[in-house]
N, C-alpha and C positions, 0 to 999 in steps of 0.2 A: 595438541589439545584434543580433548573429547568434547564435542559441541552437540547439543541436543535442541532441536526446534520443536515447539508445541504449536500445532496448526489446527484450525477449526475443522476443515474437511479437505484433505489433500486429494480427494477423488472428484471434486467439483471443478468449476471453471471460475477464475477470477484473478484480478491483478495481484492480490496478496499471495495467492498460490504461485503464480508465475514468478514473482520476484523472489519468493522464498526458495523455489526450486533452482532459480538461477544462482542465488547466493550459495545455497548448499552444495550445488555441483562444483562451483569454483573453490569453495573452502575444502571440499573433499580431496582436492589435489594435494593438499599438505596436511590435512587433519582428519581425525576420525569423526564422522558426521552422521547423525541420524535425524529423522523426522518422525514425530509421533502425531498422528491425525486423531483428533477426538472421535470423529465419525467416519464410517465407511459405508457407502450406500451402493457401491458397484464393485465389480471384480477387479477392474484395472482403472488407474487414474485417467481422467479425461484428458489431462495434459501429460506429456511425456515425463515420467518420473526421472529424477536426476541419477545418472549412472554413478556407482560407487557410494551411494547413500542408502542406508537402511531405512525402510518405511514400515512403520507399525501403526496399529489402530487400537482404540480403546472400546468403542461402542460399535457393534456390528448391526447395521440397519438393512442388510441384504435379506429380503424375505425368504429366499431359498437357502440361505446359509444355515448350517447346523448350529451355528453360534448366534443366531438372530436374537437381538436384545430388545426388539420393538415391543414384545409382550411382557417384558420384565416389569413387575409392579412399581419399582422405583423410577422407571422411565416415565411414568405418568404423574409423578409428584414433582412440583416445581423446585428448581435449584435454590439452595441457600447460599452457597459460596459464590457462584457466578453472579455478578451484580445485575440487579433488575434494570439498571440504567443502560446496559449494553443492548443494542437492538437485536441481538441474537438470543436474548434471554429465554424466549419461548421455546427454543430448541434444546435448552439445557434442563437438567433434572437432578433429582437426588442421586440418580444413578451416575450421572457425569461427575457430580461432586465426589462420589466415592471412587470412581475409576481414576479420575485425574489426580485426586489426593494420594491414592495408593501408588500410582505411577511416579509422582514427584518424590514421595518419601523413599521409594526404592531406587530411584534413579541415581546412579553413581557416575557423575560427569563433572567436567571442569566448569562448563558454562551451560546454562539452560536459558533458552530465548523464547519468550512469548510473542505472539504475532497479532493479538488484538486485545483491547482493554480487559475484557472479561477473563481471558486466559492469563493476563498479567496479574490480575487480582489473585488468581489461583497460585501463581508463583509467589506472590507476597505472603499468602497465608499458609501454603502447604509445602513449598519446596524446602529442601534441607538447608539449614543455615550455613553449612560448609560449602555450598555451591554458589558460584557467581550467578546472579540473576539479572537478566537484561530484558527490559520491556521494549519491544518494537511498536511504534505508533505509525500506522499506515493512513490514518485519517488525521484531521486537524483537531487541535484542542477546542476550537470554536464549534467544530462539528459534533462534539459530544454534548449530550443533554446535561443540564445543570446538576441533576442528581448524580450522574456518573462522574462529572468533574469534581464534585465534592468528595466522592469516595476515593477517587484517584489521588487526591491531594495528600491523603495520609497513607494509603496503601503503597503508593510509589515511594514514599519516604523510606521504606524498608528495603528497597531494591538497590542494586549496585549502579545501574545505568538505565537511561531511557534514550532511545534513538528515534529521531523523527526523519522524515524524508525531505524536509526543506529546512534551511537555516531560519526562515521566518517563523516556522512553527517551533523550532528549538528555542527561539527567543521568547515565544509565548509561554512555553513550559518553564523556562528559567525565571521569567519575571512574574508570572501569575501563580504558579504552584509553589514556588519558593521551596526547593528541595536541597538544602545544604548537605554536602557530602555525597550527593548522587550525581554521577556524570550525565550530562545531557548533551548529546552530540547529534548533528545533522549527518545522516548517511543516505545519499541518494539511492533510489531504486536502480537496479542494473538491467541492462538490455544487451544481449549478445549481438555480435555482428551478424548481419543477414547472410544466409548461405547462397542467395541468388544475386545476380548482377543488379546494381542500383538503377534507379530511374534515369532515363536518358533525356528527360525533360521535354519530350515531344508528344507524349500522350495528352490529349485534351480532356483530362479528367481531374476534377478536384475530389479528394478522398477524405472521408471522415469516418471514424470508428469509435465504438463505445456503447455502453448501455443506453437505451433510448428511455431516458428518465427526464423529469422536469428540469433538474439542475444542469443537464447537458445543453439545454437551450437549442435543440435542433430546429425549433420553430424560428428562432432568430436566424439560423443559418439559411433556412429556406427563403425567408424574406430578403436576406442579403443576396442569395443566389438568383432570385427573381430579377434583381437589378443587373446582375452579371449576364444572365441569359438575354436580357433586352439589348445589351451592347454586343455580346459575343455568343450568339445562338449556337455556334459550333462547339462550345464547351459544355460538358456534362458534369453532374455531381453524383457520386456513389456514397451511400451511407451504409456502413456495415454494423450490425448489431441487432439486438432485440430488447424488448422491455415493455414496461407498463404503458408507455405512450405511443406504441407503434400504430395503433388504430387511428389515434388523433393525428399523428404525423402524416399518415397516408391520406387522411381527409384533407389536410392542409395542402399537400402536394396537388390534389385535384382542385382545391379552391383557388390556388395561385396559378392554375393551368400550367403546371410544371411537369406533367406526366411524361413528356418527351425529353425532359432535361434532368430529372432527378429520379434515381433508382434506389429503392430500399433493398439491400442485398441480403439481409439476414446475417446470421453469424458465420464468420470465417475464422477458423483456427487451425494453423497459425495464419496471421495476417501478412507475413513477410512476402508471400506470393502475390498479394493484392496491392500493397503500397507502390511497387515499381510501375504498375500499370498507369499510375497518375503522375502529375507533375507538380501539384501543390496539395498540401494537406490543410485541413481547417478544424479548429477547435473553438467553440463558442460558449463554453461553460460559464456559469456564474461563480463556480468554485471548483478548484482542482487541488486535492491534497498533494499531488505531485504532477502527474501528467504522463503516464506510461506511453500513451499513444503518440504524444509529441516526440518522445525519444525514438520510438519504433519507426515513425515516419522519417525522422532525420537520419536514422541508421540505414534507411533505404534511399537516401539522397533527395528527399523532398524538403523544400522550405515550408515552414508552417506559419499560417496566419492564425493567431490565437488572441482571444480576449485576455487582457492583462488582469486576470482575476487572481484572488488569493488562492493558493500560495505558490504553486509550482511553476507556471509558465515563465515568469520573469527570471527564475533561477536556471532555466534551461535555454530559452531563446535569447540570442543577442539581437536586439531590434535593429533591423536594417542590414544585418550581416548574414544571418542564416534563417531569418524569418521576420515576421512583423507582429508587434503587439499593438492591440487596438483597445479602446475603452470598452469595458464590460457593458453589455446590453445595447450596443450601438450598431444596428444593422447596416446603416449607411457607411460607417467606418469599416466594417467587415467587407462590404462590397467594394469600397475604394481600394482596400489592401489587396483583395483578390484580383481585381482588375489591373492593379499596378504590376503584378507578377505575370498575369495572363498576357498583357499587352507588350511586355518587354522580354523577349526571348533570352537576351543576353543576361539580364538581371536574374531571371529565373534560374538559368544554368549556374551562374556564379553563386547564388544563394544555396542552390542544391548541393554544390560541391563543398561549400563552407559548412552546411548542415552535416554532411557525411563525415567531414573531418572533425568537427567540433563534438559530435555525439560519441566519438571514441572514448571520451572521458567517463562515459557510463558503462564501459565494458565490465562484465562481471569480475574479471580478474583484478581490475583496479579497485573496484568497490570492495571485493572480498579482502584485499590487503588491508584496507582501512578497518574493516570489522575485526579481522584477526589481530591487528595491532591493539585495538581497544580491548578485546577479550584477554590478550596476553598481559596487558597492563593491569587489568582488574584481577586476574588470577595471581599475578605477582604481588599485589598489595593485599592479597586475601587475608593475611594475618591481622592486618589493621582493621579491615572491614568486618572480619568475623568477631572482633572484640565488641561489635555492636549486636551480637547474637541475642543477648538478654533483651535489648530493646526490641529486636525483631520478634522474638517469641512472645513478647507482651503485646505489641501493637497488632500483630496479625490476628489475634483472638478478639480484639475489641469490636463491638458493633458500631455501625456508622454514627450513632448518636453521641458517641464519645470522642468525636474528632478533636475537639479542643483539648481534652485531657491527653489524648495521644500526642499532640504536638507539644504540649507543656512537658510531658515526660521525655520526649525526644530531645528537646532543647536542653533539659537538665543533664541527660546522659551525655550528649555530645560536648557540653561545656565541661563536664567532669573529665571526659577523655582528652580534650584539648589541654586542660590544665595538667593532666598526667604526663602528656607528651612533652610539655615545655618545662616541666619541673626539673 
């Protein structure tokens, strides 16, 4: 199969980029795979580009490039196709509308995969009707603004499939968006095996990693670790990452007098050299659409103490086997779970081994096999799905205010098609 991914910016750093690269690299072992990045702002990708995968871009934002598009007049005009409800809307423009549209119309591929809601809307409105169109959702349905959810409800109706990173979120899409005829499948993110030896569970470090933002609740982790340090002052905490709350977090470290116990390490990429230095990992988020850092830590042999927040942790961690799940927002529960592993060397080692073994189910090759099977099935049924081409061509041109009319039309067409197949 020829598989084409559409990515916001393959030259930046982020979880969606990492998991897309992992998936593309694994799929390229058996298929013809390419990645098209809407934006390019540097000469080389910040994260290692996948071998065997073609990488192209549509809008060049390198100021020294002879093809620099930053001064293009259409780059200053707001986008019309990319939905305003997507948080990246301010980065898109009339120029991206044109470039993405031309790319999708000219693209000859079996499957085209969008990797964020705004790009999935482009697939719905601009991709060729003879191409299988798959929307990847790396965030949760609840995490989208109401305006965006409203638009996705009818734009996604014209696609072949929607994949989410958790089964919980797949249920939300099935029950709340009601997209008959559209495959909705949970496909976990993938994480490759670490290239370095796993943790030996002797390092007296708790490790946390991720963007330092309010939702990650590092403030909760610090308050929990203050209790840990009071009992086991020989243990330390390292937090890797950067973000909008770094200054506040640093101030809280000093307020809690943890400057000898907690260290803000900044960004480390890749993290696989850092996880094995510790013996326990911690995640205290209020919400995780998946939880890449949980799997990364487990693939390095660390048990993970995580809040049982929606949606990802409970589908990754087996509580009491390879980690611990604790109530969201409960610093005391986090502290108890951390101390339970810190105080029991045997339990920590057993859970670390179980984490290493259990996390193998997220290996890119295994996840790629599931994606490839879905794509092959959708391509095989292409004749039936393409019979909805008239519906697609009608719906993708409709403005958002006609959502009810779009669904009415869709129900009528699908009803007619079903009657035709059973006649």
